N, C-alpha and C positions, 0 to 999 in steps of 0.2 A: 355504536352503545348500537341498532338495531340488532346485527347479530346478536351478542351481548344477551339482548330481552330473548331471542329466540330459544336461548340455549338452556338459560332463565324457564322459560315457558316449559321448554321438556325435559329438564331434569328441575324440576325443582329442589328439590330437596340437596339439587349442589351446591352449592357455593359457586358466585360466578364473580371475577373481579375482573374487571373495570379500571387500566393500566395509562394514564398519560401520564410524557417524559414529566410537565410540568400543569404549573393549576394556570397559567395563561394560555397552555395547548389546549386545554379546555373548552374557554369560554371567552370572549370581548370582553367584558364588564359585569362587576361587582352581582346587578341583576341577573344576568345571565348563569355565572356561574353558580349563585346559588336555586336558582331555578332546575339547573341538570342537577344540583346535589339532589334538591330534591323528588327526583325524579328516578334518581337512580336509586333512592332508597322508597320511592312507593312500590317500583320490583326490587326490592330487593339486590340488588346487586354490589356489589361491595369498590368501593374504590382506592384503585394504590395510583400516588404521586411518586416519580423517580428521582425528583431532584424538588428544590424550594426547602420551604422553613415546616411543611405538614409533610418530608420523607414517608411512602413505606405504605401500610394499609390508612387507610379510614373509613370514622364514616363520621358520616355530615348528621347527622340527629344525634338529639339530646344535648349533651354538658357541650359538648365537641360542633353546635351548631355557631353558635358564638365566635369559637375560635374561626374559622372557616370564612365567617364574613367578616372577618376582621384582616386575615389573611388576602380575600379576595378584592378587597376594597385596596390592600395597599397593589398586588398585583396593575390592577387597576390605572389604581394612582404614574405608575413604573410604566407599564403604555403609554400616558397621555404625555406624561414625561420624552418618552422616549420620542413619540407623537410630536410634541413641541420641536424640542433640541435642533429633529430634520427639517425642519418646515425653519426654523431661524436657518441654518444652514444651504437651505438651499436659500433663503430670499437671500445670503451673504453675495452665495457663487454668483447671481442674479446680476447684483450691484459691481460685483465687479469684472461681468460682458458675458462668466461661464453660467450656463443656462443646461448643463447634460445633457445626457441621451445621448443616443448614435453622431458619431463625421456623418454631413452629406455625403449622400451615396454619389447621389444624382447632382454634380457643379450643371455652372451653369454653361458648360462650354456643349457639356453633353447633351444639356435639355436642348442649344439651338440645332446640334446637330442630330439629334433627332424629328425638331418639329423641322425644320430642311428636308430631310430626307421624306418624313409622312406627306408630306407634301409633293410631292414625288413617286409616288401612290405606294410605298413603300410601310409594310406590317411593321410590326414594333416586335413581333417574332423573330425580323428580316431582320431587324437595324441591334437588334439586341449582344448577337456575340465581337462583332466588332468593338462595344463599349469598354472601358479598361476602369475601374475606379480605381482611380490615381493616389487615397493617402487610405487610414485607419489599416480594421481589424481584415478585412476583405479586399488591404493593397494589390491590384495585379490581376482581380477577379472580375465577371463580369454580375453588373445587373441585376439584380432577376427580373423577371416582365414583371409581376407588383409594381415594382419598386417605380418605374421607365412610365405604368401607368401613373401610379401617386403625386409621379412628378410632372406629370401631361395637366394630370384634374387641377392638380395647386396653380399651374399655371392658365390653365381657364379657367378659376375663379378669378385667375390674379387679372387677368385680360378683359373681367365682364365686370370686377368690381374697380375699375382703377383708385376711383378716387373715395373710396372707402377703405383700399389698401393708403392710400398717400395718407390718406388725414389719421390709420389707426400707426403707421410714423411718428408722423409727426406728434402724436399726440405720446406718444411713449418716448420721443424722443427729450420731450418739454419732460415727462415725468422725471428724466434720468435730471436733467436738468437742474428740476429742485429740488431734488435728495442731495445738491452733491452741499456738503459747509460749507459754511466758510461767511463775510461777510456779503451782505445784499448791495448793489449800485442800485444808481437810481431810476436805472432802463431796467432792473428787472423788475415784472412783477409780482407779487407776493404767490404763493401756492392756496393750491382753491383745496376745502379743507375737505 
């Protein structure tokens, strides 16, 4: 957009077209889209969209302003629906025990080896070539020095605050049990609101 404004400033008599693939690539919500449309109009720039209902050249002023605002609101609603669907899918996967993300690179055995060898005075750089990733996309390769250092830092935190780690695990287990459907027995406490 900065380049389009500079071109228009140097050649005010030329028609400068600002092109985006679709409306939602122009901004995140209806207010931002409307503000950008006003900005383009104020600088004498023409907006072109390659997809969406407003495909083609578009002047977001005059009578077209209301139509632009309507489609901007629709784009925002669509984005929000996609976000909600994604969060629901992640929540469902988490309830089934799948938390996404990368496979664990540094296993407990690898961490134990690193800790043992570091107590013998070896550096992470010396240990790293001897470690092999057992599973995942990088199976058979060496983990990065950064991955090893990150695992050491996490291990250090767990050792420094063992009570907090144990409490977090207990809280998570209690949450998982309370979310299971089915009849409750007299022994089971009512879940907290």
